[in-house]
N, C-alpha and C positions, 0 to 999 in steps of 0.2 A: 835219702834219695826219693823215697816214696812220698815223704812229706813235701818235698819240693815239687814233685809232679802234681800232687794233690792241690798244692797251692797254686800251681800254674793252671790247673783245670778250673779251680774256683775262680781264679782271676779271669780266665777265658770266659767262664759262664757269666761272671759279673759283667765283664766287658760286653758279652753277647746280649745280656739282658739290658744293659745300658744302651747298647746299639739299637736293640729292638725298641726300647722306649724312645730313643731319639728318632728312630725311623717312624714310629707312630706319630710322634710330635711333628716330624717333617711332613708326614702324610696329611695331618690336620692342617698344618700351615699351608701345604700345597692346595688342599681343598678350599681353605679360606681364600688363598690367593686366586684360585680358579673362579670362585664365586665373585670375588671382588673384580677380577678381570671381566667376567661376564657382565657384572653391573656397570663397569666402566664402559664396556663396549655398547651396552644398551643405552647408557647415558649419552655416549658419543653419537650413536645413531639418532637418538631423540634430539640431541643438540643440532646434528646435521639437518634433520628434517625441519626443525624449528628455524634453522638458519636459511634453509631453502624457502620455507614459507615466508620468512621475513624478507628474503631476497626478492621473491615474486611480488610481495606487497610493495616493497621499495621500488621495484621495476615498474609495477602498475602505477604507483604514485608518480614516479618520474615521467612515465608516458603521459599520464593525465596532466601533469604540470606542463609538459612540453606541448600537449594539445591546447591547453588553456593559454599558454604563451603564444602559440601560433594563432589561435583565435583572437587573442588580444592584439597581436601584431596586425592581423588582417583587419580587425575592427579599427585599429589606430590608422591603418592605411586608408580605409574607407572614410573614416572621420576626417583624415587629412584632405582626401579628395573632396569631400563634402564642404570642408572649410574653404578649400580653394575655390570651389564653385560658388559658394556663398560670397566669398571675397570678390570674385569676378562680377557676380550679380550686383553686389553692393556698389562696386566701382561703376558698373553700367548704369545703375540707378542714380548714382551721384552725377554721372555725366549727363544723363537724361534730365535730371533735376536742374542742373546748371543750364542746359540748353533751354529747358522750359522756362526757367527764370529769365534767361536772356531774351527769349522770344516774347514772353509776357511783358517784360519791361519795354522791349522795343515796340511791341504792338500798342501798349498803353501810351508810350511816348508819341508814336505816330498818330494814334487816335486822338490824343489830347492836342497835339499840334494841329491836326486837321480841324478839330472842333473849335479850337481857339482861333485858328485862321479864318474858319467859316464865320465864327462869331464876330471877329474884328471886321471882316468884309461886310457882313450883314449890317453891323452897327455903323460902319462908314457909309454904306449905301443908304441906310435909314437917315443918317445925319445929313448926307447930301440931298436926299429927297426932301427932308424937312426944310433945309435951307433954301432949296429951290422953290418949294411951295411957299415959304415965307416971302421970297422975293417976288414970285409970280402970284401973289395972293389975289384971289378973286372971290368976292362975296358969293357968287353963284356956285363956286366949287368948294364951299365950306363943308358941305355934307360929304362930298367925295374925299376931301382932305382928311376929315375926321375918320372916315372908314379906313383909308390907307394907313393913317396914323395908328388906329386900333390894330390893324393887321400887323403893322411893323412891331408894335408893342407886344402883340401876342407871339410873333416870331422870336423877339428878344427874350421873352419869358421862357419859351420852349428851349432856346439855346442855353439859357441859364440853368434850366432843369437838366439838360443834357450834360452840362459841365459839372453840375452837382453829382449826377449819376457817375460821371467819369471819375470824379474825386473819390466817391464812395467805392467804385470798383478798384481804384488804385489802393485805397486803404485795405480792402479785402485781399488784394493781391499781396500787399505787404504782410498782412497777418498770415496769409497762406505760406509765404516764404519763411516766416519765422516758425510756423508749425512744421513745415517740411524739413527745415534744418534740425528740428528736435526729434522727430519720429522717423524721418527718411522714407516714409511710406504714405505720404499724403497724395491725394488725387489732384488732377489738373484744376486750375482756377476756372471759374465760370466764364463762358464765352461772352463776347460783346454782343450788342444788339444786332450787329451785322451778321454775326455767325448764327444767331437765333433766326434771323430773317432767311439766311441761306438754308438753314435746317428746315424751316417751314416750307420754303419753296421746294426743297428736295422731297419733303413729305408729300406735298400736294402733287408733284410730278409722279412720285412713286404710286400714289393712290390712283392717279389717272392711268398710268401704265398698267397697274393691276386691274383696273376696271376694263381697260381695252383688252387685256389678256382674257379676262372672264367673258367679255362679249365675243371675242374671237373664238374662245373654246365653246361657248354656247352655239355660235353660228356653225362651227365645225360639227358639233354633235347633231344639230338640227339637220345639216346637210347629209350627214351619215344616216340619220333616221329616214330622211326622204329617199335617200339612195336605197336603203334596205326595203322601204315600202314599195318603191318602184320595182325593185327586183322581185319582191313577192308578187306584185300585180302582174309582172311579166311572166313569172312562172305559172301563176294561176291562169293567165290567158293561154299560155302554151298547153297547159293541161286541159283547159276547156276545148281548145282546138283539136287536141288529140282525141278527147272524148267524142267531139262532134264528128271527126273523121271515122272513128270506130262505129258510132251510131249510124253514120251514113252508109258504111259498108254493110252493116247488119240490115239496115233498111232496104238496101238494094237486094240483098239475098232474100229478105222476107217478101219483097214485092215480086221477085221472080217466082218464089214458091207460091205466093198467093195467086199469081197469074196462072201458073200451072194447075193449082187447085181449082181455080175458077173454071178453067177449060174442062178439067175432069168432071167438075160439078155439072157443067152444061151438057156434057156428053151423057152423064148419068141421068140427068133430068129428061133428056130427050129419049133415052132408052126406057125410062119409067113411063113416060107418056105413051110411047108405042105399046108397051105392055098393058097399060091401062086401057088403051083403045081396043086391044085384042080381047081383054077381059070383058068389055062391054058389047061384044058381038052377040046377036040374038041367039037364043038357045035352039031354035029350029034348024039352024045351019050346022050345029054341032051335036044335035040329038041329046041335049042335056047340058049340065053345067060344064064349063071348060076349066080344067085344072091347069094351073101354071106348071110349066116344066121346071125341072131342077136348075136348068141353065138360067131361066128367067129369075128364079129366086136368088141365084148366086149373083146375077147382075144387079138385082135390087139391093142385095146386101152390100155389094161393092159401092153402089151409088150412095148408099147411106153412109158408108165409111168415108167416101170422098167428100160428102157433104159436111160431115163432122170435121174432117181435116181442113176443109175450106173455112169453116167457122173458126177453128183454132188459128188458122193462118190469118184470118181477118182480125181476130182478137190480138194476135201478136203484132200485126201491123199497126193496129190502133194504139197498143201499148208503146210500140216503138215511136209512133208519131208524138204521143204525149211526152215520152222521155226526151225526144228531140226538141220539142217545144221548150221543155224546161232547160235543156242544154243551151238552146238558142237564147233564152232569157238570161241565163248565167253568162253566156258569152257576151251578150250586149252589156250587161252590168260590168263584166271584167274589162271589156273594151272601153267603156265610158270611164271606169276608174283608172285604167292605164293611160288614157288620153289626158285625164285630169292630172295624174302624177307626172306625166311627161311635160305637161304645160307648166306645172309648178317647178319641175327640175330645170326647164328652160329659163324660167324667170330667175331662179337662183343662179343658174350658170351665167346669165347676162349680168347679174350683179357681181359675179366673180367668186362666188363661194364654192360652187360645185363645177368641176370640169365637164363641159358639154360633150367631150369626145367619148365619154364612157357610155352615154345613153343614145345620142344622135336622134332622139325622138322617133325611133322605129317602132311600128306596131306589128306584131307577129302575124295576126289574122287580118288579111286585107279585106276591103269592102267587097271586092268581086267574089272572093271565096265565100264570104258570109252570105251575100245575096244568093249565090248559086246554091249554097246549102239549104237556105230557106225555100228556094223554088223547088228543089228536089223533095224536101219534106212535104210541101203542099201537093 
């Protein structure tokens, strides 16, 4: 019985040891699996991150491709529109070229027909004139006949040259048509002599019109310059008149002051004369030398001051007279210049370049005022 229990205990211990060993093995396996699971998770995350990066790159590439496709579509649309415009322009150029060819051909045919008709008419007239001269032959008219015949021959030669030029022009037009059909961008054929003549006439008329415009502009500027000079002379005359009036007022004041100073001077001289006569009285009447009183000395001093003031007033009056003379001379010059300018402006206005209503030939300083001012100054 004990052996059986011992055997069971040994078996249990062996089982326990085996279980512990298996448990350790299971723990190791679990640890390995945990490590592998962590590695798998890390790999999965890396793969997901790489997939996201690849997805972003693919998305950007797709967007770039879509943008390129949009730009290509827009460019294709623009190119299509440009192609349409070029096609329309080419069609328009073709139509214009056809019209040009038709007009050139028609013009050449008309010019050729006119020249041929003119040549035939001239030739027929020359033939008739020659036959008539042959019938009406007169020895005295031989020289005149030869002259007319030479003139007719010269006209025929000129017409032949014109026909040659016409044929040459036609050949040039044919070459131009061939070149235009090849390149589609050739210029118009050279115009005929009639067009050259019209161009020359237009050029001459344009030159004449331009010359007339330049002459008109020069006349307008000259009139404006004359107007400006007349205005300056008018202002100068007005300033001279204002200065003369101011000098006249000052002169009147100076004359009044000079008159008052002269009267005071006369009074002072009279008083000095009286005092001098008193000073020359004999000494026997005054029992010695007579001394002037303080009142007499004061009167003498006042008289001297009045005399000096009178001298200053006289000098001021003389200076004012000199200034007035200068002003009068300037006023005369300004008046003469203004009259000259007004005369020139009237002449220009009669021609029709400057309106006369702006000037009317008025002179601001009248002759009466001028003469009255001079009389007052004198």
